[in-house]
C-alpha positions in Angstrom: 78.0 96.9 89.0 81.4 98.1 87.9 83.9 98.6 90.7 86.7 101.1 90.4 89.6 101.3 92.9 90.8 104.8 93.4 94.4 104.9 94.8 95.0 108.5 95.9 96.7 109.8 99.0 95.1 113.2 98.8 91.8 112.3 100.6 89.7 115.3 99.5 90.8 114.6 95.9 90.0 110.9 96.3 86.6 111.8 97.5 86.0 114.0 94.5 87.0 111.2 92.2 84.6 108.9 94.2 81.7 111.3 93.8 82.4 111.7 90.1 82.8 108.0 89.3 79.8 107.1 91.4 77.9 109.6 89.2 78.9 107.6 86.2 77.3 104.5 87.8 80.4 102.8 89.3 81.0 101.5 92.8 84.1 103.1 94.1 86.6 101.8 96.7 89.5 103.9 97.9 93.0 103.4 99.3 95.7 105.9 100.1 99.0 103.9 100.2 100.8 101.1 98.3 100.4 98.9 101.4 96.6 99.5 101.7 96.2 98.9 98.0 98.0 95.6 98.0 96.0 94.5 101.1 92.8 95.5 99.4 93.7 93.5 96.3 94.6 90.4 98.3 91.4 90.4 100.4 88.6 92.1 98.4 86.7 91.7 95.2 88.8 92.3 92.1 88.1 95.8 90.8 87.2 96.4 87.1 89.7 99.2 86.8 92.2 101.1 89.0 92.7 104.9 89.0 96.2 105.1 90.3 98.1 108.1 91.7 101.8 107.6 91.2 103.1 109.6 94.2 102.0 107.8 97.4 103.4 108.2 100.9 105.0 104.7 101.1 106.3 104.5 97.5 105.1 105.1 94.0 102.4 103.5 91.9 104.9 101.4 90.1 105.0 99.3 93.3 101.3 98.6 92.8 101.7 97.9 89.0 104.5 95.4 89.7 102.4 93.6 92.3 99.5 93.4 89.8 101.8 91.8 87.2 102.8 89.0 89.6 99.2 87.9 90.1 97.5 86.1 87.2 94.0 87.1 88.4 94.9 90.8 88.7 97.4 91.3 85.8 94.7 92.3 83.3 93.0 95.0 85.4 93.0 98.2 83.4 95.1 100.9 85.1 94.6 104.6 84.6 97.7 106.3 85.9 97.8 109.9 87.0 100.6 112.2 88.2 101.9 115.7 88.1 105.4 114.4 87.2 106.3 114.1 83.6 108.7 111.2 84.1 105.8 108.9 84.8 104.1 109.9 81.5 107.2 108.8 79.6 107.0 105.4 81.4 103.3 104.7 81.1 103.4 102.8 77.9 106.2 100.5 79.0 104.3 99.8 82.2 101.2 98.7 80.3 98.7 101.2 81.6 95.6 102.0 79.7 96.0 105.8 79.9 98.1 108.5 81.6 96.6 111.7 83.0 98.6 114.7 84.0 97.2 116.3 87.2 95.0 118.1 87.5 92.8 115.6 85.8 90.1 116.7 83.4 86.9 115.0 84.6 85.5 115.2 81.0 88.6 113.3 79.7 88.5 110.9 82.7 84.8 110.1 81.9 85.7 109.3 78.3 88.6 107.2 79.3 86.6 105.2 81.8 83.8 104.6 79.2 86.4 103.2 76.8 88.2 101.1 79.4 85.1 99.7 81.1 82.7 99.4 78.2 84.8 97.8 75.5 82.6 96.0 73.0 82.6 92.3 73.5 84.1 90.3 70.6 81.5 88.5 68.5 80.8 84.9 69.4 80.4 81.9 67.1 77.1 80.8 68.6 74.5 80.0 66.1 76.8 79.7 63.1 75.9 76.9 60.7 78.7 74.7 59.6 
């Protein structure tokens, strides 16, 4: 089963994301701070994607992104960034995130994004080719 880590300090909003993503067939874990997120990533199963709020009580989501980049096993996790602040939207591409959503997040657009991120077609294999 696909696992998505939701990093959102607004607990009711995080619960809404969890319900929605669970309805799409994903297992969802939640954290609310940079510190909790890093601890989760160090001790838990690697998520298939991260839905990351940029404004957290102990820092911003860039702290989490920078941590991920230092860990070879975590560096390729797709990150979907979300914020109500425009300056994060301008930095999203340079940070290497898959997608940026302005808050409030459209669940229809989030569903489409998650499908694209999590269900990318596998590249063809060379098995069975005659030489």
